[in-house]
C-alpha positions in Angstrom: 100.1 155.3 193.8 101.1 155.7 190.0 104.6 155.5 190.6 104.0 152.2 192.6 101.4 150.9 190.0 103.2 151.9 187.0 106.8 151.4 188.3 107.4 148.0 186.9 106.0 149.1 183.6 108.5 151.7 183.1 111.2 149.6 184.3 110.2 146.7 181.9 109.7 149.4 178.8 113.2 150.4 179.2 114.5 146.9 179.2 112.7 145.9 176.5 113.6 148.8 174.3 117.2 148.3 175.3 116.5 144.5 173.8 114.9 145.7 170.9 118.0 148.1 170.2 120.5 145.3 170.7 118.6 143.0 168.3 118.0 145.2 165.7 119.4 148.8 166.1 117.3 152.1 166.6 114.7 150.8 163.9 113.7 147.8 166.5 113.2 150.5 169.0 111.0 152.7 166.9 109.0 149.6 166.1 109.2 148.0 169.3 107.7 151.6 170.9 104.9 152.1 168.1 103.4 148.2 168.9 103.6 149.3 172.6 101.7 152.0 171.6 99.2 150.2 169.4 98.8 147.6 172.0 97.7 150.0 174.7 95.5 152.1 172.6 93.5 148.9 171.1 93.3 147.6 175.1 92.1 150.1 176.9 88.6 148.7 176.7 90.2 145.3 178.0 91.7 146.9 180.8 88.6 148.3 181.8 86.9 144.6 181.8 89.6 142.9 183.4 89.5 145.4 186.3 85.8 144.2 186.9 87.2 141.0 187.2 90.2 141.4 189.0 88.3 143.2 191.9 86.8 140.2 192.7 90.0 138.1 193.0 92.0 137.6 196.2 95.2 139.6 196.6 97.2 136.3 195.7 95.4 135.7 192.4 96.1 139.4 191.4 99.4 138.9 191.9 99.8 135.6 189.8 97.6 137.8 187.1 100.5 140.2 187.1 103.3 137.7 187.3 102.0 134.2 185.8 99.5 136.3 183.5 102.0 138.3 181.8 104.2 135.5 181.0 101.4 133.9 179.4 100.6 137.0 177.5 103.8 137.6 176.5 105.1 134.1 175.6 102.0 132.3 175.0 100.2 135.0 173.1 102.7 137.3 171.3 105.2 134.9 170.7 103.9 131.2 170.7 100.4 131.6 169.5 101.2 132.9 166.1 104.1 129.7 165.5 101.0 127.8 166.6 98.7 129.1 164.2 101.4 128.4 161.4 102.0 125.1 162.1 98.5 124.2 162.7 97.7 125.7 159.3 100.6 124.8 157.2 102.0 121.7 158.6 105.4 123.4 159.6 106.7 122.2 162.9 107.3 125.2 165.3 110.8 125.3 164.9 110.9 125.6 161.3 107.9 128.3 161.9 110.2 130.4 163.8 112.9 129.9 161.4 110.6 131.3 158.8 109.4 134.1 160.9 113.0 135.3 161.7 113.9 134.9 157.9 111.6 136.5 155.8 112.0 137.3 152.0 114.4 139.9 151.6 112.0 142.2 149.3 109.1 142.2 151.9 107.2 139.9 149.5 104.1 137.5 150.3 106.3 134.7 149.0 109.8 133.2 148.5 111.2 132.9 145.4 110.1 129.2 145.1 106.8 130.2 145.4 106.2 129.3 149.2 104.6 131.6 151.1 105.9 133.7 154.1 105.4 133.2 157.7 103.1 136.8 157.8 101.2 135.1 154.5 100.5 132.0 156.5 99.3 134.1 159.7 97.0 136.3 157.7 95.5 133.6 156.1 94.6 132.0 159.2 92.8 135.4 160.0 88.9 134.3 159.4 89.2 131.7 161.9 90.8 133.9 164.4 88.7 136.2 164.0 85.5 134.0 164.7 86.9 132.4 167.8 87.5 135.6 169.4 84.5 137.0 167.9 82.2 134.7 169.1 84.1 135.1 172.8 83.6 138.6 172.9 80.1 139.1 171.4 78.9 136.6 174.2 80.6 138.7 176.7 78.8 141.7 175.5 75.3 140.2 175.0 75.5 138.4 178.7 75.9 142.3 179.5 73.6 144.1 177.9 71.0 141.1 178.2 71.0 141.7 181.8 68.3 144.0 183.0 68.9 143.8 186.9 71.6 146.6 186.8 72.2 150.6 185.9 71.6 151.1 182.4 73.8 153.9 180.6 72.2 153.9 177.3 68.8 153.5 178.6 66.7 153.6 174.9 68.6 150.5 174.0 69.7 148.7 177.1 66.1 148.3 178.3 64.5 146.5 175.7 67.7 144.6 175.3 67.4 143.6 178.9 63.7 142.2 178.2 64.9 140.0 175.4 67.7 138.8 177.8 65.1 137.3 179.8 64.6 134.6 177.5 66.6 131.9 178.4 69.6 131.2 176.2 69.0 134.5 174.3 72.7 135.4 174.0 73.9 132.3 172.8 70.9 132.1 170.1 71.7 135.7 168.6 75.5 134.9 168.9 75.0 131.9 166.5 73.0 133.7 164.1 75.7 136.0 163.9 78.3 133.6 163.3 76.1 131.7 160.5 75.6 135.1 158.9 79.1 135.9 159.2 80.2 132.3 157.5 78.0 133.0 154.3 80.4 135.6 153.6 83.5 133.8 153.6 85.8 131.7 150.7 83.7 128.6 150.2 86.9 127.0 151.4 86.7 128.8 154.7 83.4 127.9 155.6 83.4 124.9 157.6 86.7 125.8 159.5 85.4 129.3 160.3 82.0 127.9 161.8 84.0 125.5 163.8 86.5 128.0 165.1 83.3 129.9 166.1 81.4 127.2 167.9 84.7 126.6 169.6 84.9 130.4 170.8 81.4 130.0 172.1 82.0 126.7 173.8 85.3 128.1 175.6 83.2 130.9 176.6 80.5 128.8 178.0 82.8 126.4 179.8 85.2 129.0 181.5 81.8 131.4 182.4 79.7 128.4 183.8 82.7 126.9 185.4 83.3 130.3 187.2 80.0 130.7 188.3 79.4 127.4 189.5 82.6 127.3 191.7 81.5 130.7 193.3 78.2 129.7 193.7 79.8 126.7 195.7 81.9 129.0 197.7 81.7 128.4 201.6 81.5 132.3 202.4 78.2 132.5 200.6 79.4 135.8 198.7 79.2 134.5 195.1 78.3 136.8 192.7 76.0 136.6 189.8 77.6 134.9 186.7 74.8 135.5 184.3 76.8 138.7 183.0 80.5 137.1 183.3 82.4 137.5 186.2 81.7 141.1 187.3 80.3 141.6 190.9 82.3 142.5 193.6 83.6 139.3 195.9 86.9 138.3 196.3 87.3 134.7 194.8 90.0 132.2 196.2 90.6 128.8 195.6 89.0 127.2 192.5 86.9 130.3 191.8 90.2 132.5 191.8 91.5 129.6 189.3 88.7 130.1 186.9 88.1 133.9 186.9 92.2 133.8 186.2 91.6 131.3 183.4 88.7 133.7 182.1 91.2 136.8 182.4 93.7 134.8 180.1 90.9 133.5 177.5 89.7 137.4 177.2 93.2 138.7 177.2 93.7 136.1 173.9 90.4 137.1 172.4 91.6 141.0 172.4 95.2 140.3 171.3 94.1 138.2 168.2 93.7 141.3 166.2 96.6 143.3 167.6 99.0 140.5 166.6 97.6 140.3 163.1 97.4 144.1 163.3 101.4 144.1 163.9 102.5 142.7 160.8 101.2 145.9 159.1 104.6 147.5 161.1 106.6 144.3 161.4 106.4 140.6 160.6 109.2 139.8 163.1 108.1 137.6 166.1 110.7 139.0 168.7 109.9 142.5 168.0 106.4 141.7 168.2 106.6 140.1 171.5 108.8 142.8 172.8 106.5 145.4 171.7 102.6 144.0 172.2 103.6 141.7 175.0 106.3 143.3 177.3 105.4 147.0 176.8 101.7 147.1 175.7 100.5 144.0 177.9 102.5 145.2 180.8 100.8 148.8 180.6 97.5 147.1 180.1 98.0 145.0 183.4 99.1 148.3 185.2 96.0 150.4 183.9 94.1 147.2 185.4 95.5 147.3 188.9 95.1 151.2 188.8 91.6 151.1 187.9 91.0 148.3 190.9 93.0 150.4 193.7 91.6 154.1 192.5 88.0 152.7 193.0 87.6 153.9 189.2 84.8 151.7 188.5 82.8 152.8 191.3 83.5 156.2 190.9 82.5 156.4 187.0 79.4 154.1 187.1 79.0 153.6 183.5 82.6 153.2 182.5 81.8 149.4 182.5 79.1 149.9 180.0 81.3 151.7 177.7 83.8 149.2 177.8 81.2 146.4 176.9 79.9 148.4 174.0 83.4 148.8 172.7 83.6 145.1 173.0 80.8 144.6 171.0 82.1 146.8 168.3 85.2 144.8 168.2 83.0 141.6 168.1 81.0 142.6 165.2 84.3 144.0 163.4 85.9 140.3 164.3 82.7 138.6 162.6 82.6 140.8 159.7 86.4 140.6 159.3 86.1 136.7 158.3 85.4 138.0 154.8 89.1 138.3 153.7 88.2 141.2 151.4 87.3 143.8 154.4 89.7 144.7 156.4 88.9 147.3 159.1 92.1 149.6 159.7 93.4 149.4 163.4 93.1 153.0 163.7 89.1 152.7 163.4 89.2 149.7 165.9 91.1 151.5 168.5 89.4 154.7 168.3 85.7 153.0 168.7 87.1 152.1 171.7 88.2 155.2 172.8 85.1 156.9 171.8 82.7 154.3 173.8 84.7 154.9 177.0 85.1 158.8 176.7 81.4 158.6 176.3 80.7 156.8 179.1 83.3 158.3 181.2 81.8 161.8 180.6 78.3 160.5 181.2 79.2 159.2 184.4 81.0 162.7 185.5 77.7 164.3 184.4 75.6 161.8 186.6 77.8 162.6 189.6 77.5 166.0 189.1 74.1 165.9 189.0 73.5 163.8 192.2 75.7 166.0 193.9 73.6 168.9 193.1 70.2 167.1 194.0 71.4 165.8 197.2 72.9 169.3 197.8 69.5 171.1 197.1 67.9 168.3 199.1 70.0 169.3 202.1 69.5 172.6 201.9 65.6 172.0 201.9 65.9 170.0 204.9 67.9 172.5 206.9 65.4 175.3 206.1 62.8 173.4 207.3 65.0 172.8 210.5 65.1 176.5 210.9 61.3 177.0 210.5 
């Protein structure tokens, strides 16, 4: 199964590295490979959350996610999205923005000799707004999960009280808006309004996509709709409009995760072609393969706390994004990636321990039953 699931990713990786070599030589190959590893390490928690949604989708929509979805991830988020940000914030049209991206200052400076800012500088200047949008979307996803007290808990001393708070109507929205207002107080005066606007748009996007998904699933004729109170997570096969909205949910979720990766990529290279090849064709393709593997291998059901660990990693990423609306605060990509790995690793270990404990308890119960039968 591993060869079947990851085969396409390896083929795409080879092609992407070959294109990088033709485009920029061996240095391009090295940068492309580094960007691919960066994306995979930062997005494993994204793969886990994607898997919880994807297992609810019909085979047709799963294929669309792997085909059309990867094109959106590569061309849309890793190539066109940075250009749109530069266009929206600087007034440059997309063609000029692409020309600016492909022709940075020769000395790697933040501006050209005439004082005009580089493409990297323009995109970095938009980081507070990008972080506010992505941070609000992700913190809503996290809060809706931990405020739901209807399922299994992992960090019970923390999650059970949060579940009780979640009984208050609109608790997730209230807490998220409070976090946004606090974060906006630490931005530059010129950025405050734009940060608040971007954050509210992130909240609005989550509520619309998540709400429409829950509404459509409730109206599914088979009556197998899941509870959308914690985001799409219950197992059911969504088709038609429900499948479409789950697909849109996945794409917005992927976009929210990719914001920091795109910005962080500029610490490695500002070349948009190499960023698209490394983050998109290599990184995003492997993340999608990991998602498919988790679904087909039944990993989420085998490791009961894995979804919890991924959501706590999302919560940490959301906090980092909201904190980083203050341009003076820079959180290294290594820290962001390690936080996700720690949470998911701890959740996996807890799941293994719980499975062994249950197996021991069941074995003991069977032994007692057999003993009573012999008596």
